[in-house]
C-alpha positions in Angstrom: 153.6 -18.9 128.7 157.1 -17.6 127.9 159.2 -19.7 130.3 159.0 -22.3 132.9 161.0 -20.0 135.2 158.1 -17.5 135.1 155.7 -20.3 136.0 157.9 -21.3 139.0 157.9 -17.7 140.2 154.1 -17.7 140.1 154.0 -21.0 141.9 156.2 -19.6 144.7 153.6 -17.0 145.8 152.4 -17.4 149.4 149.1 -19.2 149.8 146.8 -19.0 152.8 143.5 -20.6 153.8 140.3 -18.7 153.2 136.9 -20.2 154.0 133.7 -18.4 152.9 130.7 -20.5 153.8 132.9 -23.6 154.0 134.1 -23.1 150.4 137.2 -25.4 149.9 139.2 -22.6 148.3 142.5 -20.8 148.9 143.2 -17.2 148.4 146.5 -16.1 146.9 148.4 -13.0 145.9 148.2 -13.7 142.1 146.6 -11.1 140.0 144.3 -12.2 137.2 147.0 -11.9 134.5 149.3 -14.2 136.5 146.5 -16.7 137.1 145.7 -16.8 133.4 149.3 -17.4 132.5 149.7 -20.2 135.0 146.5 -21.9 134.0 147.4 -21.6 130.3 150.7 -23.2 130.9 149.3 -26.2 132.8 146.3 -26.7 130.5 148.7 -26.9 127.6 150.5 -29.7 129.5 147.2 -31.5 130.0 146.5 -31.3 126.3 149.9 -32.6 125.5 149.4 -35.5 127.9 146.3 -36.4 126.0 148.2 -36.5 122.8 146.8 -33.3 121.2 148.9 -31.3 118.8 149.2 -27.8 120.1 150.5 -26.6 116.8 147.2 -27.4 115.1 145.4 -24.3 114.0 142.3 -25.2 115.9 144.0 -26.0 119.1 147.0 -23.6 119.4 144.9 -20.9 121.1 142.9 -23.3 123.3 145.1 -23.1 126.5 144.8 -19.3 126.5 141.1 -19.3 125.8 140.4 -21.8 128.6 142.5 -19.8 131.1 140.8 -16.6 130.3 137.4 -18.3 130.5 138.2 -19.8 133.9 139.5 -16.6 135.5 137.2 -14.0 133.9 134.0 -15.9 133.5 133.0 -19.3 134.9 135.2 -19.1 138.1 135.0 -15.3 138.6 132.9 -15.9 141.8 136.1 -17.0 143.5 137.1 -13.3 143.6 135.7 -12.0 146.8 135.8 -8.4 145.5 133.3 -9.3 142.8 130.6 -10.1 145.4 127.6 -7.9 144.4 126.3 -5.2 146.8 122.8 -5.9 147.9 120.6 -2.8 147.5 117.7 -2.5 149.9 114.7 -0.2 149.5 112.1 0.9 152.0 108.9 -1.1 151.8 106.8 2.0 151.4 103.7 0.0 150.2 103.5 -2.1 153.4 103.7 -5.3 151.3 103.9 -8.2 153.7 103.5 -11.3 151.5 106.2 -13.4 150.0 108.2 -12.1 147.1 109.4 -14.8 144.7 112.1 -14.6 142.1 111.7 -17.8 140.2 113.5 -19.6 137.3 116.8 -17.8 137.8 119.2 -19.4 135.3 121.9 -21.4 136.9 125.2 -22.2 135.3 127.8 -23.6 137.7 130.6 -26.2 137.7 130.7 -29.5 139.6 133.9 -29.4 141.8 134.3 -33.1 141.6 134.7 -33.5 137.8 134.7 -29.8 136.6 131.7 -30.3 134.3 128.6 -28.1 134.2 125.7 -27.9 136.5 122.7 -26.4 134.7 119.4 -25.6 136.2 117.0 -23.1 137.8 117.1 -21.3 141.2 113.9 -20.2 142.9 114.2 -17.6 145.8 111.6 -16.2 148.1 111.5 -13.9 151.1 109.0 -12.1 153.2 109.8 -8.4 153.5 110.1 -6.8 156.8 110.5 -3.0 156.3 112.8 -3.4 153.3 112.9 -5.1 150.0 115.8 -6.2 147.7 116.3 -4.9 144.2 115.3 -7.8 142.1 118.3 -7.9 139.8 120.5 -8.2 142.9 119.1 -11.6 143.8 120.1 -12.9 140.3 123.6 -11.4 140.7 124.0 -13.0 144.1 123.0 -16.4 142.6 125.5 -15.9 139.8 128.3 -14.9 142.1 128.1 -18.1 144.2 127.5 -20.2 141.1 130.6 -19.0 139.3 133.0 -21.2 141.1 133.5 -25.0 141.6 130.5 -26.0 143.6 128.4 -28.7 145.1 124.7 -28.0 144.9 124.0 -28.4 148.6 126.6 -25.8 149.5 125.4 -23.4 146.8 121.9 -23.6 148.2 123.1 -22.7 151.7 125.4 -19.9 150.5 122.6 -18.2 148.6 120.2 -18.5 151.6 122.8 -17.2 154.1 123.7 -14.2 152.0 120.1 -13.2 151.6 119.4 -13.6 155.3 122.4 -11.5 156.1 121.4 -8.8 153.7 117.7 -8.7 154.9 118.6 -9.0 158.6 116.0 -11.7 159.2 115.5 -15.4 158.5 112.3 -15.4 156.4 114.0 -16.8 153.3 113.5 -19.9 151.0 115.8 -21.2 148.3 115.2 -24.1 145.9 117.7 -25.3 143.3 116.6 -27.8 140.6 119.5 -28.8 138.4 121.0 -31.2 135.9 124.5 -32.4 136.7 126.6 -33.3 133.6 128.8 -35.5 135.8 125.8 -37.8 136.1 124.5 -37.3 132.5 127.7 -37.4 130.5 129.8 -39.9 132.4 129.5 -42.7 135.0 125.9 -43.8 135.1 125.0 -41.5 132.1 121.5 -40.8 133.3 120.2 -37.9 131.3 116.7 -37.7 132.9 117.4 -37.4 136.6 117.5 -34.0 138.4 118.9 -32.9 141.7 116.7 -30.7 143.9 117.9 -29.0 147.1 116.1 -26.8 149.6 116.8 -24.3 152.3 113.8 -23.0 154.4 114.2 -20.5 157.2 112.0 -18.5 159.5 108.4 -18.4 158.4 109.1 -20.7 155.5 109.6 -23.6 157.9 105.9 -23.4 158.6 104.0 -26.0 156.6 101.4 -23.7 154.9 103.8 -21.1 153.7 106.3 -23.7 152.6 103.6 -25.5 150.6 102.4 -22.2 149.0 106.0 -21.3 147.9 106.6 -24.8 146.4 103.3 -24.6 144.5 104.3 -21.3 143.0 107.6 -22.6 141.7 106.0 -25.9 140.6 108.0 -28.2 142.9 105.8 -31.2 143.8 
């Protein structure tokens, strides 16, 4: 960051509330480059407060690297214009059983401590005239995961987005994840997992729900 005056100008941008599926986020007029500069400046202050030497060869580029990583990668799901388009195709084969996309890799960030959430997402739906391009399910999971999150909200967001795309409620979502805020701090429990569910439509019926859970190996 070249000057604190530039930072102040960035801070003076107008902010307004924006709620998408109850996400506690704000939308602003900053472009990505301005966000990177602002985060770089403040992360450098955090490092200085910790007593780190920003002149050290290993650390001098860290604020910029972290800022770019936040904006362009791990928090890119905060950009609403990056939400993937969901491609639907005619179900020409008349397939009417559940379709499961299991073991989708999950990398997200706990919004309470800003440390990783790592796990798997299992998604199923029962087609009704149309089917979703399989890669689009993975992209949708990644979009909602790439932001500060709580697992319960993430589960509901994925479910709601799929129901909206399909035009019906026959959707199931399970997330099975490790939270580093539990494993690396506080209680430091490295063996526990958090599992969350969302069942809608036909998946609320006992037999179909049980069949889905057996396929994704959730006891």
